[in-house]
N, C-alpha and C positions, 0 to 999 in steps of 0.2 A: 420496807425493802430499799436497799441502798442503790446508788446510781449504777453501779456495775451490773447488779442483777437486772435492773431495768433495761440496760443496754442489751444484755444477752436475750432477754425476753422479746425485745423489739426486733432483733435480728432474726430470731427463730420465727416470729410471726411473719416477718417480711419474706423469708424463704418460702413459707407455706403459701402465702398469697401469690408469689411469683409462680410457683409450681402449679397452683390451681389455675392461674391465668393462662399459662402455657398449655395446659391440658384442654381448657375450654376453647381456646382459639385455634386448636389444631397444631400448635407449635411444639407439642411434646407428645411423644408416643411411649409405649411401655419400655422400649429400649433406650430412651433418652435422646434419640435423634430428632432433629427438627424437621418439620414438614414445610413445604413451600406452597401449601394450598391457599393460605391467606397472607397478605402482607403484614409485616410487623408495624404496629402503629403506636407503640409505647417505647420510650427510651429505657424504662426500667426492665421491660421484657427483653429488649435487645441486649442490655448489659448482663442479663442473666444467662445468656447463651454460652455454652462451652465453646472453646476454640474450634473443636471439630464441627459443631453445628454452625458457627459463624462462618466457617470456611466454605459452606455449601452455597453461598451467594443467594440467601433467602431474600425475597422481595421486601422492600421497606417503603412505608409512606408515613412521613412525620410532618407535624405542623408545630412551629414554635418560634422563638425569638433568637436572633444572633447575639451571643454574649461575648464572643471573641472572634476577630476577623484576622486571618492570615493572608499570605499572598496567593495561595492556591487551595485554601481550605478555610473553614470556619467551624465554630462550635455552636450547636443549636441546643436550646433549652426548651423542653416542652411543658414546663411548669413544675415538674417533679424531679427531673434529672437532666443531664446534658450529655451529648455524644459528639464525637469528632466526625465531621462530614468532609470528605476529601475529593478533589477533582483530579489532581495529578496522577495518583495511583489508579483512579478510575479510568483515565485515558490510557495509561500504560497497560492495564489489564483488558482494555478493549470495551469497557462499558460506556465511557463517555466518548462520543464521536466528535471529532474536530478539535479545535484549539481550546485551551482552558479559558473560560470567560473572564472578563474584567470584573473583579468582585468589589470595586471601590464604591459601587452604589449600595452595597450591603453594609452600611455602618452598624456598629453595635446598637441594638435596639430595633433593628429592622425585623419585621415579621416575615417568615418564609414558609413555604410548603415545598418539601423535597420528596423525590422518589429515587430509589436506588436499590442496592443489594448489600447484604451484610459481608463483612470481611473481618478476620481475626485481628488485624492490625499488628503493631509491634508488641503491644502488651494487652490492651483491652479491645473489645469489639468496636468497630467503627462502620461508617456508611460510605460506600462508594457511590457518589451521586451520578444519576443518569438524567434527572430533570430537576429544575428548581424554579420557583415562582415567588416573587415578593408580594406580600399581602398586607402592606401598610407598616405601621410602627406600633410596637408593643413596649410595655414596661419590663425592664430586666428584673428577674426575680432576685430577692435578697440572697446574698451568698451564705454558705455554711461556714462554720468556724471550727475545723477539725484540729486535733492536737498534732504535734510533730510525729508522734508514734503512728497516728492514723495515716498521716501523709506518707510516711516511709513504708507502711504496709502495702501500699499500692491500691487500696480499696477506693481511694478518692480520685483515681485517674480520670481526667477530662471533666472533673466537676468544678463548678463555680464556687470559689472559696475566698475567704478573707483572713489574712494573717497580719500579725503586728510584731514588729521587732525594730532593732537598731541597725541602721545602715552602716556598714563598715567600708564599703567600696562602691564607687560609682565610676564607670568607664564607658566610653563610647566605642562600640565594637565595629560598626560599619558593615556587619555581616548581614546576610539575607534574612536571618531569623529575627533581627531587630537592630536598630541603630544604637541602642544603649542597654546596659545591664547593671543592675544593683545586686550587691551581695549583702544580705541582711542576716542578723542573728535572730533566729526564732527558736525559743525554748532551748537555748544553748547550742543549737546546730546552725551551721551556715546554710542559707537558703538562697539560691540564685533566682533573680526575677528578671526575665527578659521583657524589655519594653518595645512595643511595636512602633511607638513614636518617641522621639527624644523629649527630654524634660527641658522646660524653660529655666528651671532652677540650676544654679551653679553647683559645682562639687562641694564648695564650702557650705552651701545652704542645705545639703542633703546628708553628707557624711557625718556620722555621730548623731543624727536626728532619729527620733523614734517615729516610725511611720506605720500607716495602716495601708495595706495593699490588697486590692481585689484582682483576681485573675483566675486562669484555668490551670489546674494541676496537670502536668504532663510528666509521668514517671519515666525515667531512663531505664530502658530494658537492655539486657545483654543478649548474646547470641541464642540463649535458650528461653527467651521471653521471660526472664526473671528480673525483678526489681533490683537495680543497682544504684539508684539515686533518684533525685527529683529536681524539677525546676517549675517555676510558675511563669506563665505567659500572661502579661498584662497589656491592656489596650494602650496604656500610656498615662499621661498626667491626670486625666479625668478619673482614673481609678486609683490614685495615690493621694493619701491625706497625711500631712505632717501633724503628728499628735504632739510631740515635744520637739521644738527646734534645737539644733546643736548650740553649745555655748558660743557666745560672740567671740571669745578668745579661746582657741583650743588649748592654750597653755595654762588656763585657769582650772583645768581638770584636777582631780585628786592626785596627789604626789605619792610615789612609791619609791623605795630604794631598790637598786638592781639586785641585791642579794635576797630581797623579800618581795619579788614581783607579785606573788599570790599568797599573801599571809593569811593565816586563819582569822576569820571574822564572821560573826553570826549573820551579818547583813552584807556579805561580800557581793560585789557587782562587777562582773567582767565584761558586760555588754558595751560599756562606754569607754572612751579614751582614758588613759592614765598618763601622767607626766613623770619623767625621771631625768637625771642628768649624769654626766660622766665625761671621761676623756676618750676620744676616738683613738683606737689602737691599730685598726686595720680597715681598709676600705676597698670594696669592689664597686667602682662608680656606677651609679644608676641602679644598683641592685640591693646591696646591703653593706653594713659595716658593723664592727664590734665596738661596744661601749664598755668602759671599765670604770668601776667605782668601788674603792675599797678592795674586798677580796673576791668580787664577782665580776664576770665579763659576760655580757649579754649580746645576742645577735639582734640587730635592728634592721628590718627590711624597709627601705625607703628609696624613692626615686629622686631625692634631693641631690643637687649638684654642688660642686665646690667644697665638699667636705674632705678634709685632709687629716692624716694621723697627727695627733697632738692637739687638735681642736677640742676645747671644752664646750660641750653643746648641751642643750636641753632638747628632749624629744617628747612629742605628744602622739601616742599611738595606742593601738588596741593590743591587749595581751593575747598572744597566740598560744594556745595550749595543745596544738596538734603535735608538737614535739614534746619529748619527755622533759627537756629543759625549756621552760617558757621563754618566749621572745616577743619582741615588738613587731607588729605588722602595720602597713599603711601609715607609717609614722611621718609626722611633720617635724622638721629640724630647724633649730636656729643656733648660731654660734654665739656664745656668751663670753668667750675668753680663750686663753691658752693654758694648756696643761702639759704634763710630762708623761711621755710614753715609756713604760718600763722596758729595759733592754730585753731582748729574747734570752731565754734560759735554755741551756743545753739539758735535754732530758732523755732518759732512756725509755724505751717502749714499755718496759715492765712498770716503771713509775707512773706512766700516763694511764695505763690500763688498770692498775691496782693501787690507787692512792691510799686505800686502807683495806687490807685483806682481813675478812672476818675469821676465816679458818683456812687450813691448808687444803681442804677438799673443795670449798666453795669460794670462788673468786667473786665476792660481792662487796658492795660498799653501802654503808649506812647513810641515811639522809643527814644533812647538816654538815658534812665534811667538805673541805675545799677540793676543787677539781681544776683541771687545766683547760676546760672548754673555752675557746675564744682567746686563750693566752698565746703570745708569741713564743715559739719554741724554735730551737735550732736542732736539726737532725742530720746525722751523717749516714751515708749508705751508698749503694751502687745503683746507678740508673739502668734499669732492666728494659723498660719499654717506654716509648713515646707514642701514645694512641691518638688517633684523629679526633677532631673536635666533636663534641656531642651536640645535641639539639639546642643547648643553651649557650653554645659558643665557648666551652671550656676545653682546653687541651688537658689530657690526663697523662700523668707521669706515674710509672710504677717504680717504687724505690724498694730495694732490698736492704733492710737494716738488721744485721744479725741473722736470725732465722725467720724473721717476719717480713711480710710485704706490706707496704703502706702506699696508698694512693695520694697524689698531690694534684690539685686542680689549679690551672692557670687560665683566668679569663683572657680571651684573645679578642680585642675590639675589632669589629668589622671582619673577623675571620682572617686577618692579615698576620702571617707568621713573621716574626722579626728575624734579623740576620743572626742574632745570637742563638735563637732557638734552632735554626737550621744547622748550627755547628755542634749541637749536642750529639754525642755518640753513645749509643747503648753500650753499657759495660764500664762507663766512666765512674770513678769515685767522685761523689758530689757532696755538697753541704747545702741544705735547704733551710730557709728561714720563712716561717709563715704562721698563720693562725691555725691553731689546733681546734678541730671540731669533733667532739666525741660522738660515737655511735653507741646508743644505750638501748637495752632491752629491759622490759619489765619482767619481774619474777612474780608470777601470780600467787605462788604459795606463801609469799612473805612480803611485807611492805618495804622491800628493798629493790635495788636495781643492779644490773650487771653491765659493766662497760665492755662491750664486745669488740670494739675497735675504734679507730679514729682515722681521720684524713686531714690533710693540710690544705690551706688556701694560700696561694701565692699571689701577690699583687702585681708583679712584673717579672720578666725574665731575669732581672738582676737579683731576684731572691734565690736563684740557683747558681752556686759557684762550683765550677769544675775544679776539683783538687788534682786529679790526674786522669789522663785518657787511657783507655785500654791498649794493650799491645796490638800491633798490626794484625797478628794472627788471632783474631777473635773466632769463636765458634761459628759465627755467621759466615765470615770470610772463608774459613776452612771448609764449611759446608758447601759454599759456592764453588770453591776450588775442586773439591771432590766431585761435585755434580758436573763441573766442566770436564774433568778427566773422564768421568763415566760417560758423558755425552760424546767426547772425542773417541773413546774406545768403541762405543756403540756405532758411531759413524764409520770408524775404521773397519769394524766387522761387517757393517752393512756394505761399505765400499768394496771390501774384499770379496764378499759374497756376490755382489753385483759384477765385479770384474771376472770372477770365476765363471759366472753364467755367461758373461759377454765373450770370454775366451772360448768357452765350450761352444757357444753359438757360432763364433767366428771360425772355430776349428771345423765344425760341421759344414759351414759354408765353403771353407777352403777345400775340405775333402770332396765336397760335391763338385766344386769347380775343377779340382785336379782330376776327378773321375771323368768329368765331362770333357776336359782337355785330352785326357788319355784316350777316351772313346773317339773324340774328333781326330786325334793323331792316328789312331788305329784305322779309322775310316779313311782318312786321307792317304795313309800308306796303302790301304787296300785299293783305293781308287787309282793311286799312282801305279801300283803293280798291274792293275787291270788295264790301265792305259798302255803300259809297256807291253803287256801281253797282246793287247789289241794291235799295237803298232807292229809287233813281230808277226802277228797273224796276217795283217794286211800286207806286210812286206813279203813274207815267205809263201803265202798261199794265194791271196787274192791277186796281188801284183803278178805273180808267176802265172797264174791261171789266165789273167787277162793278156799277158804277153803271149802265152801259148795260143790263146784264142786268136790273137791278131795274126800270128804266123800261119795258123791253119787256114784262116780266111784268105790270106794272101796266096797260099799254095792253091787253094780251091779256085781262086780267080784266075791264076795262070794256067791251070790244067783243065778247066771246064770245057775248053774248045778242042783240045787235042786228045785228052784222055778223060772222058766223062766218068768212068768207074773210079779212077783215082781221085778225081775231084769230089765224087760222092763220099768216098771214104774219109777224105780230109774234112768234108763238111760235117759228117757224123761226129768226127773227133772234135770239131769245133763246138758242136752242140753239147758234148760231154764237158768240155771246158766251161761252157756257159752255165750248165747245170751245177757244176762244182762251185763256180763263182756265186751263183744264186744262193747255194747252201751256206757259203762262207758269209755272204752279206746277211743272210737270215740269222746266223748264229751271232754275228757281231751286233746286230740290232737288238737282239735279246739281251746281250750282255750290257748294252748301253742304257737299258731302261732303268727307271728308278727302283730302288729296293724297298722303299717305305710302303707300309700297308694303309696309311692314312687313317689309322684308328680302327680299322676293320679287323675281324677275327681271321686269323691265318687259315683256319680250316675252311671257312666260308669262301675265301679267295681261291684256295686250292680246288675246292669242289667246282667253283665257277669256271676256272681255267680248264680243268679236265673236261667238263661238259662241253665247253666251246671247242676243244680240240677234236672231240669225237662226233661233233654235230654232223648230221648227214650221212653217217656210216652206221653199220649194224653193230659196231663194237659197243659193249656195255662198260660202264665205269662206275666204281664205288670208292667212296672216301670214308675212312673210319678213324676213330681216336681211342686211345687207351691211356689210363692214368689221369691224374689231376692236372688239368691244363693251366698254363700260365702264359703271360705275354712274352713273346720272343723278341729279342733285340732286332732292330730293323736290318742290320747287316746279316744276321743269321737267317731271318725270315726271307729276305730277298734272295739270298743264294740258294736256300732250300727250295724256294718256288721255282727258280731257274733250273735247278737240278731235276725237280719233278717234271717240268715241261720238257726238258731234254730227254729224260727217260721215256716219257709217254710218246714223244715224237719218234724216237728210235724204234719203239715197239710198233707203232703204226706203220712206219716205213719199211721195216725189215722183218717183223715177226708175224704179220697178218693175224693178230689175236682175235678171239671172240669176246674176251673180257679182260679188263685191266683193273687191278685192285691197288689202291693207295692207302697206306696205314701210317698214322702218326702216333708215336708212343712217347708220353711224357714221363720222365724219371726225375728223381730229386736233383741230380746234377748233370743231366744230359737230355737230349731229345733225339729220337730215332725216326727216320723216314724210310719207308719201304715201298717200292713200286714193283708190282709183280703182274706178269701177263701169262696167258695160256697159249701163246702162239707157237710157231714152229721152232723157236729157239735157235741156238748156234753153238758152234764149238769154240771155246775160248782160245784154244791153241791155234786154230786156223782162221780166227775172225779177222777181217780186214781192219787195219789200224791207220795211223797217221800217214804212213808211207803210201797207203793206198787212197789217200784223200778222205779218210773218215776220221773226224776229230771229236766225235761225241764222247766216247769214254775218256779220252785224254782231257777234254775240257772239264768233265765231272771230277776227275782226280785233282786237277789244279784248284777247282773251287773248294773241294773238301779240305785240301791241304791248307789253303788260306784261312779256313775256319778252324784249323787245328783238330779236324775230325778224322774219321775213318770211313773208307768206301769199300764195300764188298759187292762183287758181281758174281752171280750164280746163273749158269745157263747150260743147257744140253740140247742137242738136236731132238726135235719132236716133243719136248717137255716144257717149253716156254723159258722165260728168263726172269730173274729178280735182281733188283739193285737196292742195296741197303746202305744207309748213311747214318753214322753216329756223330753228333756234334756236342761237345761239352758246353755246359751253361754255368756261369758263375753262381756261387752260393747265395749272393744277394740279388737273386733274380727278382723281376718285377712282380707286382701283385697278381693273384690268381685271376684268370680271365673267365668270364661267364660263358 
């Protein structure tokens, strides 16, 4: 039986044993759900839980040895497998109370006993610690040695492993995860190793060395808890062994030519450094440069400083196959002389993309043919966009050349834009000189490649020459102008609409003020006429009556001794003058009273006044209303109230009625007041008037005339009398009264 079948049989047996253990310990039920009846005491059983079961916070009690120590976590090994034990997430989720403890006492090799609960973790199950106790020191179990395929599968997550490879990169990170990081090639794949403590060895002693590293595998999971990469966390120098040190002189490595970086060889080795030489044609300081030798131009990534175009240099670096066109990475550089940089060539996009077309239908290129990758080219076009700097500090230019768009990258040191860059105007005709970098896709169905595009690298703003600037009327400016005109038009329309509303509002206010002024003027005129009438009344009636009264009293005084009868007659006449004066004063006082109703209902006031006037007498009074009532203007209401009082007074004084009926009728454009009694009545033809000292009917006529209304008097002897008044009301009468 070969090794592969042995592995399958072992895994099948392992699954059966785990399932049996879960069943016997009560951690498995017929539905597959875990039970919390007994704590989990085995790491293998814990790792066998599904994510759903691990999320149930099952109790855990484990005893083992710390194989890796982090800042807020450690990895514990129980002799068969290891698991991640975390304090920070335990505190976040409320299982660990208080601050995270200082774990420096738990150095690798410390024996511990922990209690906690299960958690699905980012990828594999882990323990959220609730209690821990140190129980001495134990021997760390030997690590396992899985293949890279096994590591990438995710099955070895959190396990104690040992890998062996060549270190390509050593950098000090200063991050919380660790102060240093190694990048090593393990079975042809880059494998990052995070160190908890820094190495005492220098970069020159580690890079290109073959090392053996022990650590804990922590797979990188994506948002769906799927494996997307891996890294190994190592305790530091104690877990790193140098198997083969790097060459004392890195430039004594095997030499290769630039056009054959990866030649065919049965024993080809790409793990270690290779050395090559050529002329520097283009440089992005501190990042990369292009090296030319013969017909090939290769990208060299290096942090070396002081390299300039035209330098003849040797490079010692690792062959990077992540790109379709191989390049050097982590290269060391030394200048060995001066060379000649070929002048830039003017090229068309079609020539760059299709250096050799195999057929009219398929734009492909066979291996072994020359290309322009890394070459200096000159390209004409129109500057369409200048984009902001990307995360690497490159300004991106979009150039339209013919019917194609090409991107050009310009490194901007420290993010400072030069004055020349600020003068670039989109739409300008420009000429660019830079290094061409091809964009190549593999064609899986044949051993050829397709050049899908390219971009340019510019070394400085001087590599872009403005041939001509665009006319002032660019589409952008035209768009701004049209937007401004549209904005002004919208503002004008809005202003016009606002002005119309303001004018309408002001017109309504002016109309209201004019109406109020007209009403005030009308009321003032009415008061003025009333004062004139009152003055006439006082002059023509009251003054005359008082004068006559004075004369009669004087005659009475002179004749009371000689002619008592004549004196008595004149005294009686004086009493009549006095009674007439009293009535005139009474009428005048009524006229002088305020007309306003003080917000009260007119019908209520009319009822109140009528009841007051008949109080103490056997006369009955009733007040009625017909039609839909509305609020009467104060001038109309006041005069109607005085008319009603005058009519009731006349009825009581002269008619001796048994009942007086008052009726108020509301019509759409007028109001009607009727006062009717069942007294003895009178004859309209012989009824006493103003000449006889009776001013009641005359005063009513004058009031109604001032209101623009009509007065009708009906009376006959023995049948009572009725007085009806009609007063017009404007169409915009006030709201309906309740």
